[in-house]
C-alpha positions as CSV (number, residue, x, y, z in Angstrom):
1,M,-25.4,22.8,3.9
2,F,-22.9,23.0,6.2
3,N,-19.8,22.1,5.6
4,N,-16.5,20.8,7.8
5,L,-18.6,19.8,10.6
6,G,-16.7,17.6,13.9
7,S,-18.5,14.7,15.1
8,G,-20.6,15.0,16.9
9,T,-24.1,15.9,17.6
10,Y,-25.8,19.0,16.1
11,N,-29.8,20.5,17.3
12,V,-31.0,21.2,13.5
13,T,-33.8,23.8,13.1
14,V,-35.4,24.5,9.4
15,Q,-37.9,27.0,9.0
16,D,-40.2,27.3,5.7
17,A,-41.8,30.7,3.8
18,Q,-44.8,29.8,6.2
19,L,-42.8,30.1,9.2
20,C,-43.3,26.3,9.9
21,V,-40.8,24.9,11.9
22,V,-39.4,21.6,12.4
23,T,-36.3,20.7,15.0
24,G,-34.3,17.2,15.2
25,Q,-31.4,16.6,15.8
26,V,-28.3,14.8,13.3
27,V,-25.0,12.8,14.1
28,V,-21.9,13.3,12.1
29,G,-20.0,10.7,12.5
30,V,-16.1,10.1,11.8
31,L,-15.2,7.3,8.7
32,N,-13.0,5.0,9.7
33,G,-10.6,5.1,6.5
34,P,-8.6,1.9,6.0
35,D,-5.9,0.8,7.2
36,M,-3.4,-1.7,5.5
37,N,-0.4,-5.3,6.6
38,I,1.7,-5.8,3.7
39,T,1.8,-8.8,3.4
40,N,3.9,-11.9,0.9
41,L,6.9,-9.7,0.3
42,T,9.1,-11.5,-2.1
43,Q,12.8,-9.9,-2.0
44,T,14.5,-9.5,-6.3
45,S,17.1,-12.0,-6.6
46,C,19.7,-12.4,-9.5
47,G,19.3,-9.1,-10.6
48,R,15.9,-9.6,-11.8
49,N,12.5,-7.7,-11.7
50,N,10.4,-10.4,-9.4
51,G,10.3,-9.1,-6.6
52,S,6.4,-8.9,-5.4
53,F,4.3,-8.2,-2.0
54,Q,0.4,-7.9,-1.4
55,V,-1.1,-5.4,1.0
56,S,-4.1,-7.1,3.3
57,T,-6.6,-4.0,3.9
58,I,-8.2,-4.6,7.2
59,S,-10.3,-1.8,7.8
60,G,-12.2,1.0,5.7
61,N,-15.2,0.8,3.5
62,G,-14.5,-0.9,0.3
63,P,-14.7,-1.7,-2.7
64,F,-11.1,-0.1,-2.7
65,R,-8.5,1.4,-5.1
66,Y,-4.1,0.5,-4.2
67,D,-1.4,2.4,-5.6
68,I,1.8,2.2,-5.8
69,G,2.1,4.7,-8.7
70,T,1.9,3.6,-11.7
71,G,-2.1,3.8,-11.8
72,S,-4.8,3.3,-9.4
73,L,-6.1,-0.8,-9.2
74,T,-9.1,-2.7,-7.4
75,D,-6.0,-5.4,-7.4
76,S,-4.0,-6.0,-4.4
77,S,-1.0,-8.2,-5.1
78,F,2.0,-6.2,-6.8
79,V,4.2,-8.9,-9.3
80,N,7.1,-8.5,-11.3
81,L,9.1,-5.5,-9.4
82,A,12.2,-4.3,-9.4
83,S,14.4,-3.7,-6.0
84,G,13.1,-0.3,-4.5
85,G,11.6,1.5,-2.6
86,Y,7.3,1.5,-3.5
87,T,5.2,3.9,-1.7
88,V,1.6,1.6,-1.5
89,T,-1.5,4.1,-1.7
90,I,-4.8,2.8,-0.8
91,T,-8.6,4.6,-1.6
92,D,-11.9,3.2,0.0
93,A,-15.1,4.2,-1.5
94,N,-15.8,7.1,0.7
95,G,-12.3,8.2,-0.6
96,C,-10.4,8.0,3.1
97,A,-6.6,7.1,2.1
98,I,-3.8,5.9,4.4
99,T,-0.3,5.4,2.7
100,R,2.7,3.3,3.7
101,G,6.4,2.6,2.1
102,V,7.7,-1.0,1.0
103,Q,11.2,-2.0,0.3
104,I,12.2,-4.2,-1.7
105,N,16.1,-5.5,-1.2
106,G,17.6,-7.0,-3.8
107,S,19.5,-10.0,-3.5
108,N,22.4,-11.8,-5.8
109,N,22.6,-15.1,-4.6
110,L,25.2,-16.0,-6.8
111,T,29.0,-17.4,-5.6
112,Q,31.8,-17.5,-7.3
113,T,35.1,-19.9,-6.0
114,V,38.2,-20.4,-7.5
115,G,40.6,-22.7,-7.1
116,V,43.6,-24.7,-8.7
117,D,43.4,-28.3,-9.3
118,S,47.4,-28.6,-10.4
119,A,47.7,-32.4,-9.9
120,G,49.6,-34.3,-12.7
121,C,51.2,-30.7,-13.7
122,T,54.8,-29.6,-13.8
123,V,55.6,-26.6,-13.1
124,P,58.5,-25.6,-15.7
125,S,61.8,-25.0,-14.1
126,E,63.8,-21.3,-15.0
């Protein structure tokens, strides 16, 4: 067995105990690993854990496994996420992997307006 061969064409010669010889060529190719796009990114709102994103796999050999540090999944959607940085790893059936970072930002959509309505009020004098 030969390990760690680079891609290319190799000439192989095999000889058995009776000195019979067979020759041939073996082509070692490069596996195309997975690649991804991050889609449907939703930021958190009001301090809740309601952020989400989906991973769209655009190459590689399925089935795929997806992981953001919480365990490997077959589902490419991640929901109920807190704001923060996540590292997404996709691993394909050949064991090839790719890693990308995703940032979910928090937003506080609350605004406060304070006003004083002094109509009909009397202000005491000193």
